[in-house]
N, C-alpha and C positions, 0 to 999 in steps of 0.2 A: 054616545052618539052625538055628532056635531050636526047642528041644524044650519042649513044654508038658505038665506033669504035673498030674493032677487026682485028689485024694483025695475020692471021692464017697460021700455017704450019702443017706438019704431026703430030707433037708431042704436040704442045701447041699453045695457042693464048695469045697475049698481049692485054689487054683490057684497053681502056681509055674512059672517058666521057667528053662531052662538054656541058656546061650549062652557059648561060650568058657570053660567051666569055672566060670562064675559063676551061682549060683542067686539068683533074684529072686522074692520073693513078689508075686504079682499080685492077691491078695485072695480074698475069699469071695463066691460067687455062689449065689443061691437056685436050687433045682432046679425052676424053672418055665420053661416054653418061652420066654416073652417075656423073662425075665431072662437066660437062657442066650444067646439071640439078640442081645440088647443087649450083653452082655459080649463075645461073639465079634466083633461089628462094631467095638466100641471097642478091643479088645486084640489081636486076632489078625490075622495077615497070611497071604497065600497061601503063603508059604514056611514057615510054622510047621508042626510035626509034633506033633499031640496024641496022648498016650499015656495 
């Protein structure tokens, strides 16, 4: 299971993943519904756990 962490503010979120002790920066996403959905479709899987 990959853990997804998000540091969220009004404008954007910085997103990282943690898998097997390795942290990977996934990028920055704007806090707009269409941008969040696009990011989720592109980057997330059903096994990911977002915190």
